[in-house]
KOLDONU-193667 format. One record per residue (C-alpha): x, y, z negated; residue in three letters. Coordinates in steps of 0.25 Angstrom, whole numbers, plus 2048, in hexadecimal, padded with zeros to 3 digits. Layout:
XYZala;...
***
This chain:
8D246B694unk;8D547668Bunk;8CE46F67Funk;8D6462682unk;8E346A682unk;8E0470675unk;8DC46366Funk;8E945C674unk;8F146766Eunk;8E946A661unk;8F4466658unk;8FD47165Eunk;8F247B65Cunk;8F047764Eunk;8FF47A64Bunk;8FD488651unk;8F348B646unk;8FC48E63Aunk;905497644unk;8F849F648unk;8F44A063Aunk;9014A5636unk;9014B0641unk;8F24B363Dunk;8F54B562Eunk;9034BC62Funk;9034C363Cunk;8F54C7640unk;8EE4C9633unk;8F94D362Eunk;8F64DC63Bunk;8EB4E1634unk;8F54E962Bunk;8F94F1637unk;8ED4FA634unk;8F6500629unk;8FE507634unk;8F2510636unk;8EF513628unk;8F451A61Cunk;8F250D614unk;8EE50E606unk;8EF5015FDunk;8E25055F5unk;8DA508602unk;8DF4FC60Aunk;8DE4FA619unk;8D050061Bunk;8D150B611unk;8DE511615unk;8DF51E61Dunk;8E051C62Cunk;8EC525631unk;8ED520640unk;8FB521645unk;90052963Aunk;90951E634unk;90F51B642unk;91352A643unk;91952A635unk;92151D639unk;926522646unk;92B52F640unk;932528635unk;941527638unk;94351B630unk;939513638unk;93F518645unk;94C513641unk;94750663Dunk;94050564Aunk;94D507652unk;9554FE649unk;94A4F364Bunk;94B4F565Aunk;95A4F565Bunk;95D4EA652unk;9534E0658unk;9574E5666unk;9654E1664unk;9604D465Eunk;9584D166Bunk;9644D5674unk;96E4CD66Cunk;9664C3665unk;95C4BE66Funk;9664B967Aunk;96F4B2670unk;9654A666Cunk;9624A467Bunk;9714A367Eunk;97449A672unk;968491676unk;96E490684unk;97C48C67Eunk;976483674unk;96F47B67Eunk;97C478685unk;981471679unk;97F46367Cunk;98545D66Funk;97945C667unk;98045B659unk;98746865Cunk;97B46F662unk;97346C655unk;97E47164Cunk;97E47E654unk;96F47F653unk;96F47C644unk;97A487641unk;97349164Aunk;96548F645unk;96948F636unk;96A49E634unk;95B4A0639unk;95749962Cunk;95F4A2623unk;9564AE61Eunk;95C4BC620unk;95C4BE611unk;9664B3610unk;96E4B761Cunk;96E4C5617unk;9764C060Bunk;97F4B8613unk;9824C461Dunk;9844CD611unk;98F4C460Cunk;9954C161Aunk;9954D061Eunk;9994D7610unk;9A34E2611unk;9AD4DD607unk;9AA4CE606unk;9A34CA613unk;9AA4C061Cunk;9A84C8628unk;9AE4D5622unk;9BA4CD61Cunk;9BD4C762Aunk;9BC4D5630unk;9C64DA625unk;9CF4CE628unk;9CF4D2637unk;9D34E0634unk;9C54E6637unk;9BD4EF62Eunk;9B24EA626unk;9A34EC62Aunk;9984EE620unk;98D4E7628unk;9824EB61Funk;9854FA61Dunk;9894FE62Bunk;97E502635unk;9864FF641unk;9894F163Dunk;97C4ED636unk;9744EB643unk;97E4E264Aunk;97F4DA63Eunk;9704D863Dunk;96F4D464Cunk;97B4CA64Bunk;9764C363Eunk;9684C2644unk;96D4BC651unk;9764B2649unk;96A4AE640unk;9604AC64Bunk;9684A7658unk;967499655unk;958499651unk;9554A165Dunk;95B496667unk;95048C663unk;94549166Cunk;94F492678unk;955484675unk;94747F675unk;944485683unk;951480688unk;94D472684unk;94147368Cunk;948475699unk;94746A6A3unk;9544626A4unk;9524606B3unk;95546F6B5unk;96346D6AFunk;9654606B7unk;9624686C4unk;96B4736C0unk;9764696BDunk;9744636CBunk;9754706D1unk;9834726CAunk;97F47C6BFunk;98847D6B3unk;98447E6A5unk;98448D6A5unk;97C48D6B2unk;9724836ADunk;97048D6A1unk;96E4996AAunk;9654936B5unk;95D4886ADunk;95D48A69Eunk;95B49A69Eunk;95049A6A8unk;94948F6A1unk;948496694unk;9474A469Aunk;9384A5695unk;93C4A1687unk;9474AB687unk;93D4B668Cunk;9324B2681unk;93C4B3676unk;9414C067Bunk;9334C667Cunk;9304C166Dunk;93D4C8668unk;93A4D566Funk;92C4D5669unk;9324D365Cunk;93D4DE65Dunk;9374E6652unk;9344DA649unk;9414D3648unk;94C4D463Dunk;9454D8630unk;94A4CC627unk;9584CF62Cunk;9584DE62Bunk;9514DE61Eunk;95B4D5617unk;9684DC61Dunk;9654EA61Eunk;9674F5613unk;966504612unk;974507618unk;96F501625unk;961506626unk;96550F632unk;96850363Bunk;9604F7634unk;9534FC62Funk;9484F6638unk;9394F7639unk;9364EB62Funk;9404F0625unk;9394FE626unk;92C4F8624unk;9304F0618unk;9374FC612unk;92A505613unk;9224FA60Dunk;92B4F8601unk;92D5075FFunk;92050D602unk;9115095FFunk;90D50E60Dunk;90A502616unk;90650A622unk;91450E627unk;919500626unk;90D4FB62Eunk;90F505638unk;91D50163Aunk;9194F363Cunk;90E4F7646unk;9184FE64Eunk;9224F264Eunk;9174E9652unk;9124F265Dunk;9204F4663unk;9234E5662unk;9164E1669unk;9194EB674unk;9274E6676unk;9224D8676unk;9184DB681unk;9224E268Aunk;92D4D7688unk;9224CD68Cunk;91E4D4698unk;92C4D769Dunk;9304C869Bunk;9244C36A3unk;9274CE6AEunk;9354C86AFunk;92F4BA6B1unk;9314B46A3unk;9264AE69Aunk;9204B8690unk;9194B5683unk;90B4B8688unk;
***
């Protein structure tokens, strides 16, 4: 029975091979480098000749004020990304599903999907032009309204909200795809039964659509929580500057800065190890909590 099933679906399994190879080469093989976190790594000695120092690199890292600041910034920025950025694609998908005019629906999808395909390098240039103090459209509009101008890239209190808002704007359309796919799989008979019972559109969304995609929402939330320390490098790296290090320096930029300014690979490796360990722990906790609440987990 199992062999016949494998034979029947062999082409699907063949399609998985490139993906599995990609993960093996770029995700699992590099894990060997985590040994650097426990060594005083020396290029000439290599992995096996470098001195083993145990937890010393982790202690140095945890006592570094710059790393602690980067750790807090990473948590805060990505926490707000989840709080404000996670529900919006769900809501947008629910609203988009209620647009019955297909041409209008496709236009909305195209317009909202497009920013996802623009790299942060390009968007950083666009944002610099739009938000410039003297010549940016936003500040010129504020000036016309009699409000004071805002230096979005040099003020710590403004930089974080700007980062979160631009991230949501860039990804909200793309993040609706999986929810729209889940909604498309709902049995139409459920909607027909709700209509017979006298449910209006809002009630159909609340009592039919949302419960049917609840497991998808839970899985996506689990994955986002598990990646809370992994998100945002491209955006932050292309937008931040020394003036806003206090509120924008994250773990990944801390790692890159140490790699470029120092030949010591052990400290960045230790930072990566801490990040991976915490993300794994949060993923396990989030998955356990979701399953305890009656939702489907990722394993």
